[in-house]
C-alpha positions, -999 to 999 in steps of 0.1 A, spaced: -202 366 -349 -174 345 -348 -178 309 -337 -182 307 -298 -155 280 -290 -150 290 -251 -164 272 -226 -175 286 -191 -178 272 -156 -215 277 -156 -246 274 -180 -249 313 -184 -224 324 -208 -237 361 -205 -240 385 -235 -220 416 -228 -244 440 -243 -220 453 -268 -220 449 -305 -198 422 -312 -192 395 -344 -212 364 -347 -199 343 -323 -171 364 -305 -187 396 -311 -180 417 -339 -156 447 -337 -166 481 -317 -147 511 -332 -141 537 -310 -134 572 -317 -97 574 -321 -70 600 -325 -74 606 -362 -73 642 -381 -102 639 -404 -110 663 -432 -146 673 -433 -158 666 -469 -192 663 -487 -196 628 -476 -226 617 -455 -222 605 -420 -227 565 -426 -257 561 -399 -294 556 -408 -317 580 -395 -344 556 -383 -379 564 -373 -404 548 -351 -426 526 -372 -397 517 -397 -395 479 -410 -366 462 -422 -360 427 -432 -329 411 -436 -315 377 -442 -286 357 -431 -270 328 -445 -238 309 -436 -220 276 -427 -204 269 -392 -180 241 -384 -168 237 -350 -150 204 -341 -141 196 -305 -117 165 -292 -121 159 -257 -93 138 -237 -106 130 -202 -110 100 -175 -139 119 -160 -171 131 -172 -177 169 -175 -209 192 -182 -189 222 -193 -171 227 -224 -175 235 -261 -198 213 -280 -197 201 -317 -214 223 -341 -218 224 -379 -244 229 -404 -258 254 -429 -278 282 -417 -304 303 -430 -327 331 -412 -348 362 -418 -347 390 -394 -375 412 -393 -367 444 -377 -390 472 -362 -380 505 -346 -401 512 -316 -387 546 -308 -356 569 -310 -341 595 -288 -313 620 -291 -279 608 -279 -243 611 -280 -224 610 -303 -253 595 -323 -291 593 -318 -301 561 -299 -328 536 -312 -350 511 -295 -354 478 -318 -376 447 -319 -364 418 -340 -381 385 -349 -364 355 -362 -379 332 -390 -367 305 -409 -358 317 -443 -373 289 -463 -410 283 -455 -422 248 -451 -440 232 -480 -478 243 -486 -491 275 -473 -478 274 -440 -459 303 -427 -423 300 -417 -419 291 -380 -409 318 -356 -374 313 -342 -375 339 -315 -384 375 -307 -358 399 -292 -356 436 -282 -328 458 -276 -316 495 -276 -289 508 -300 -272 534 -275 -254 566 -290 -220 551 -286 -226 519 -304 -233 497 -274 -264 475 -269 -285 480 -238 -315 463 -226 -312 431 -249 -341 409 -238 -350 371 -246 -314 364 -260 -314 331 -240 -345 318 -254 -325 313 -288 -305 281 -297 -267 284 -299 -270 287 -336 -296 312 -337 -278 332 -311 -247 333 -331 -267 344 -362 -285 372 -344 -251 385 -327 -234 385 -363 -262 403 -377 -267 430 -348 -230 438 -351 -229 445 -388 -265 462 -385 -251 486 -358 -217 492 -372 -224 528 -381 -231 537 -345 -193 525 -337 -179 547 -363 -159 579 -354 -187 607 -354 -175 624 -383 -172 623 -421 -147 595 -434 -127 593 -467 -117 565 -486 -83 553 -475 -84 562 -438 -78 533 -414 -73 529 -376 -61 504 -351 -71 496 -316 -71 468 -292 -101 455 -269 -104 428 -245 -122 397 -255 -159 403 -240 -171 369 -238 -166 347 -208 -133 327 -217 -116 298 -205 -84 316 -211 -76 348 -192 -58 376 -209 -73 375 -246 -74 406 -264 -84 415 -300 -61 434 -322 -84 452 -348 -78 472 -377 -106 490 -400 -101 503 -432 -127 525 -453 -116 506 -485 -134 525 -512 -167 535 -526 -184 511 -547 -216 501 -565 -239 485 -539 -252 453 -537 -290 446 -535 -295 481 -547 -271 488 -577 -283 522 -583 -269 535 -550 -233 539 -539 -218 522 -508 -190 529 -486 -171 497 -482 -151 487 -450 -128 461 -440 -120 449 -406 -94 424 -398 -90 413 -361 -64 389 -345 -71 372 -311 -38 375 -289 -32 358 -257 -15 378 -229 -16 352 -199 8 325 -196 3 294 -215 12 274 -180 -15 293 -160 -43 308 -181 -71 308 -154 -97 334 -155 -109 348 -121 -143 331 -127 -126 299 -129 -106 304 -96 -135 312 -76 -148 279 -86 -115 261 -75 -105 254 -110 -72 261 -130 -70 263 -166 -38 263 -191 -35 264 -228 -36 286 -256 -61 304 -281 -60 321 -311 -80 333 -340 -85 356 -374 -117 373 -383 -123 393 -416 -154 415 -422 -163 433 -453 -194 458 -448 -213 477 -475 -230 508 -463 -254 529 -485 -243 564 -485 -278 573 -493 -297 557 -464 -269 549 -443 -281 512 -439 -258 481 -441 -267 465 -474 -246 435 -472 -218 423 -448 -196 390 -448 -176 376 -423 -151 348 -422 -137 334 -390 -110 309 -381 -102 300 -344 -86 275 -322 -82 266 -289 -62 240 -270 -70 241 -233 -69 219 -201 -94 225 -175 -87 210 -140 -92 212 -102 -70 236 -86 -51 208 -72 -39 198 -106 -66 166 -105 -95 158 -128 -82 174 -158 -101 176 -193 -83 185 -223 -100 202 -253 -90 208 -286 -113 230 -307 -112 241 -343 -139 266 -356 -146 280 -388 -173 299 -404 -185 322 -430 -219 342 -426 -234 369 -449 -263 393 -442 -282 411 -470 -308 437 -468 -342 428 -487 -355 461 -501 -388 470 -490 -415 494 -504 -408 520 -478 -374 524 -467 -360 547 -437 -351 583 -445 -319 589 -460 -287 593 -441 -284 623 -419 -264 653 -438 
């Protein structure tokens, strides 16, 4: 979930219905041209059933610093954001169905404050969302995401990217030491055109699981670097041209995610994401007037943990 630092020429940034990292969405890992030997390792995907209920906690800290230089006021642009975040995510599986390369699932999530208020009052609910995890790792039918605050949206996007990580893996058995690289465009509406993520994921090792030490976990490391292919002198996205705006500037970033997946249940038991992103950009009218210069520095650290429940889902599919 990566800190969202890119302004848009309107108030609707638009979630792209793909699993991505807390703030710029986390990596989708497509099937790539690897020759994988089949061994006894399980596929790292939970076999969810209707009625399954899971509880995750997400903790972290976000720091987004924005400096603005302008002689005119602007309603667009990134906002300052700083603080500690702590949320519980209650997940319930509504239905499942066959799909390729993996089964799909319809899921409902509720977000609550992780620390309840004093007394016997229940923790206030921050929001309720429903969505589908499709067989190829994409999200579909995401509903009510716009009801969340920017901080809550960032947390949820980080969490869902980690929870659905197994759906994005190659649909075959993997072995420790295997890695794959690929490139994909930045999917958030960006003030700078031509941004792409260069990603490398490594199946680092098998290790004792966090949260449930009796189980063995597959540990994945994903490193992502944001690269710019547009000119720094004219980095205008098409959406900005349609609004008769011009942008010029640079953006860069680096994200690192560590994900622990139980080899028994296929569930993500813990994931950590560290983000560093920066942007230096000027937005102006197409004739070069009324320019607004933004300098943005954003860092975040987010962690999600499964809270064990009495009746966990079935073991990972054989």
